[in-house]
C-alpha positions as CSV (number, residue, x, y, z in Angstrom):
1,M,-10.7,-42.5,20.5
2,A,-12.1,-40.5,17.6
3,T,-10.0,-37.8,16.1
4,K,-11.2,-34.4,14.9
5,D,-10.1,-32.9,11.7
6,I,-8.9,-29.4,12.6
7,R,-8.6,-26.9,9.7
8,T,-7.7,-23.3,9.8
9,T,-10.1,-20.9,8.2
10,Q,-8.1,-17.7,8.7
11,A,-8.3,-15.4,5.7
12,H,-5.2,-13.8,4.2
13,V,-5.0,-10.3,5.7
14,S,-2.4,-7.7,4.5
15,C,-1.1,-4.8,6.5
16,D,-2.0,-1.5,4.9
17,V,1.3,0.0,6.3
18,C,4.1,-2.4,5.4
19,G,2.1,-4.3,2.7
20,R,3.0,-7.8,4.0
21,T,0.5,-10.7,4.5
22,L,0.0,-11.5,8.2
23,L,1.4,-14.8,9.3
24,R,-0.7,-17.4,11.1
25,G,-1.5,-16.2,14.7
26,E,-1.0,-12.5,14.0
27,R,-3.8,-10.1,14.7
28,A,-4.6,-6.9,12.7
29,E,-5.9,-3.8,14.3
30,T,-8.5,-1.7,12.4
31,Y,-7.7,2.0,12.0
32,L,-9.7,4.8,10.4
33,V,-8.2,7.1,7.8
34,G,-10.4,9.7,6.3
35,G,-13.5,7.4,6.9
36,T,-11.7,4.4,5.3
37,R,-10.9,1.3,7.4
38,R,-7.3,0.1,7.3
39,E,-5.8,-3.1,8.7
40,V,-2.5,-2.6,10.6
41,C,-0.3,-5.4,12.0
42,E,1.1,-5.1,15.5
43,L,4.6,-4.1,14.3
44,C,3.3,-1.1,12.4
45,Q,0.8,0.3,14.9
46,P,3.2,2.9,16.3
47,R,3.8,4.1,12.7
48,A,0.1,4.3,12.1
49,L,-0.4,6.4,15.2
50,H,2.5,8.6,14.2
51,E,0.8,9.2,10.8
52,G,-2.3,10.3,12.6
53,W,-4.4,7.2,11.9
54,V,-7.1,6.6,14.6
55,R,-7.9,3.2,16.0
56,E,-11.5,2.3,15.2
57,G,-12.5,1.5,18.8
58,A,-11.2,4.9,20.0
59,A,-13.0,6.7,17.2
60,L,-16.3,5.1,18.0
61,E,-15.9,5.8,21.7
62,R,-15.2,9.4,20.9
63,G,-18.1,9.7,18.6
64,T,-20.6,8.5,21.2
65,R,-19.7,11.3,23.6
66,P,-20.6,14.7,22.0
67,A,-19.4,17.8,24.0
68,S,-22.0,19.9,25.7
69,G,-20.7,23.0,23.9
70,E,-21.4,21.4,20.6
71,R,-25.0,20.7,21.6
72,R,-25.4,24.4,22.6
73,R,-23.9,25.6,19.4
74,S,-26.2,23.3,17.4
75,L,-29.3,24.6,19.2
76,F,-28.1,28.2,18.8
77,S,-27.5,27.7,15.0
78,R,-31.0,26.3,14.6
79,L,-32.5,29.4,16.3
80,K,-30.5,31.7,14.0
81,R,-31.4,29.9,10.8
82,P,-33.6,32.2,8.6
83,R,-37.1,31.1,7.7
84,P,-37.8,30.2,4.0
85,D,-40.0,33.2,3.5
86,D,-37.6,35.9,4.9
87,G,-36.2,36.7,1.5
88,A,-33.0,34.7,1.9
89,A,-32.2,31.6,-0.2
90,P,-31.5,28.4,1.7
91,N,-27.9,28.5,0.7
92,G,-27.4,32.0,2.1
93,G,-27.7,33.9,-1.2
94,S,-30.4,36.2,-2.5
95,R,-33.3,34.7,-4.4
96,G,-33.4,35.2,-8.1
97,H,-29.7,36.2,-8.3
98,D,-27.9,32.8,-8.4
99,E,-24.8,33.2,-10.4
100,P,-24.4,30.6,-13.2
101,R,-21.7,28.0,-12.7
102,D,-18.8,27.9,-15.1
103,A,-19.9,25.2,-17.5
104,S,-17.5,25.1,-20.4
105,P,-17.3,21.5,-21.7
106,A,-15.4,22.6,-24.8
107,R,-12.6,24.2,-22.8
108,S,-12.3,21.3,-20.4
109,S,-12.4,18.6,-23.1
110,S,-9.6,20.4,-25.0
111,R,-7.5,20.4,-21.8
112,V,-8.1,16.6,-21.5
113,E,-7.0,16.1,-25.1
114,R,-3.8,18.0,-24.4
115,L,-3.0,15.8,-21.3
116,E,-3.9,12.4,-22.8
117,P,-0.8,12.0,-25.1
118,Q,1.5,12.6,-22.0
119,R,0.1,9.5,-20.3
120,E,1.1,7.3,-23.2
121,L,4.7,8.3,-23.0
122,R,6.9,5.4,-22.0
123,Q,10.4,5.8,-20.8
124,V,12.6,3.1,-22.4
125,R,15.7,2.1,-20.5
126,A,18.8,0.4,-21.8
127,V,19.1,-3.2,-20.5
128,P,22.7,-4.2,-19.5
129,T,24.1,-7.2,-21.3
130,N,26.3,-8.4,-18.4
131,V,24.6,-10.6,-15.9
132,E,26.2,-9.0,-12.9
133,Q,25.2,-5.5,-14.2
134,R,21.6,-6.7,-14.8
135,T,21.4,-8.1,-11.2
136,A,22.9,-4.9,-9.7
137,T,20.6,-2.7,-11.6
138,A,17.6,-4.8,-10.6
139,I,18.5,-4.6,-6.9
140,E,18.9,-0.8,-7.2
141,R,15.4,-0.4,-8.7
142,F,14.0,-2.8,-6.1
143,N,15.3,-0.5,-3.4
144,Q,13.6,2.5,-5.0
145,S,10.2,0.7,-4.9
146,E,7.8,0.3,-1.9
147,H,8.6,-3.4,-1.5
148,P,11.6,-3.0,0.9
149,R,9.3,-2.0,3.7
150,T,7.5,-5.4,3.4
151,I,10.8,-7.2,3.8
152,A,11.7,-5.0,6.8
153,G,8.4,-5.7,8.4
154,V,8.8,-9.5,8.1
155,A,12.4,-9.4,9.1
156,R,11.5,-7.7,12.4
157,S,9.7,-10.9,13.3
158,L,11.6,-13.7,11.5
159,G,15.2,-12.3,11.3
160,A,17.5,-11.8,8.3
161,P,16.2,-13.4,5.1
162,V,17.9,-15.3,2.3
163,V,18.0,-13.2,-0.9
164,V,18.6,-14.7,-4.3
165,A,18.6,-12.3,-7.3
166,R,18.5,-14.2,-10.7
167,A,18.6,-12.8,-14.2
168,L,16.5,-14.7,-16.6
169,E,17.6,-15.8,-20.0
170,E,14.2,-15.2,-21.6
171,P,13.1,-12.5,-21.5
172,A,16.5,-11.0,-20.9
173,S,15.0,-7.8,-19.4
174,I,13.5,-9.6,-16.3
175,V,15.4,-10.2,-13.1
176,T,13.7,-12.2,-10.3
177,I,14.4,-11.5,-6.6
178,V,13.3,-14.2,-4.1
179,V,13.4,-13.3,-0.4
180,S,12.8,-16.2,1.9
181,W,12.7,-17.3,5.5
182,E,11.9,-20.7,7.0
183,L,8.3,-19.8,7.4
184,C,7.5,-17.8,4.2
185,W,8.9,-16.4,1.0
186,Y,8.3,-13.5,-1.5
187,R,9.1,-13.3,-5.2
188,Y,9.5,-10.1,-7.1
189,E,10.1,-9.4,-10.8
190,V,12.1,-6.3,-12.0
191,D,11.6,-5.3,-15.6
192,L,14.8,-3.5,-16.6
193,D,13.2,-2.3,-19.9
194,G,10.2,-0.6,-18.4
195,G,11.5,-0.1,-14.9
196,A,8.5,-1.8,-13.2
197,V,9.0,-3.7,-9.9
198,R,6.1,-6.1,-9.2
199,S,5.2,-8.8,-6.8
200,A,5.2,-12.2,-8.5
201,G,4.1,-14.5,-5.7
202,Q,4.5,-15.6,-2.1
203,G,4.1,-18.7,0.0
204,Y,4.8,-20.5,3.2
205,E,6.8,-23.6,2.1
206,L,10.3,-23.3,0.7
207,E,9.6,-26.5,-1.3
208,E,7.3,-24.4,-3.5
209,L,10.3,-22.5,-4.9
210,E,12.3,-23.5,-7.9
211,P,15.7,-25.1,-7.2
212,A,17.4,-22.0,-8.8
213,D,15.7,-19.8,-6.2
214,R,17.1,-21.8,-3.3
215,V,20.8,-21.7,-4.2
216,E,23.4,-19.8,-2.1
217,A,22.3,-16.2,-1.4
218,N,23.9,-13.5,-3.5
219,A,22.4,-10.4,-1.8
220,V,21.7,-9.3,1.8
221,A,18.9,-7.1,3.3
222,D,19.5,-4.4,5.9
223,E,17.1,-3.3,8.7
224,Y,15.1,-1.2,6.2
225,G,14.6,-4.0,3.7
226,A,17.0,-2.5,1.2
227,L,19.1,-5.1,-0.7
228,T,22.9,-5.1,-1.3
229,P,24.7,-7.5,-3.6
230,A,26.8,-10.0,-1.6
């Protein structure tokens, strides 16, 4: 019997609410927010509705059924619209008396010059020398970022994760945080010098992780994705 080579072609889709990448088999629902399409996983759909996001299908159905009152108002407004030769300008003002707009490039450019130096200011933080203090500080800054909601979203489907926070020797200001389940993992880097918390990778096989990231867990995650040193 001939065998078929079955390959998955599912593209990686991220939820615009919790930020996590959908697992194989999960479906994303499209919502409209201010004319922009957003992908939402099944777990975050109640939150999207609470925030006022509109499901794309419902928005299209609503848009194809205009109210009769709107049609009457549209016709009435066309009948009341002044003719071009009745002395009124198309925009509702009088002809020949358009007020000049405020065009002061010199004043606006000087304002930009005053604001630019503020963007270059960089807050420098002291980096703890003790490994335990570095790890605790990194976990605190991770909890202040947007990434805990990604952890909470995955944990609702896969359960409690294994969390390993590890302070690097070089550079000494970097602490890595690896959150893993049997089906996927996420790695984050916390820069104790600049305060940045950034995503540094993710995958679906635990064998992809370094041995140091698969040691005994030294932190736990609560239902909101916030971490606590173990």
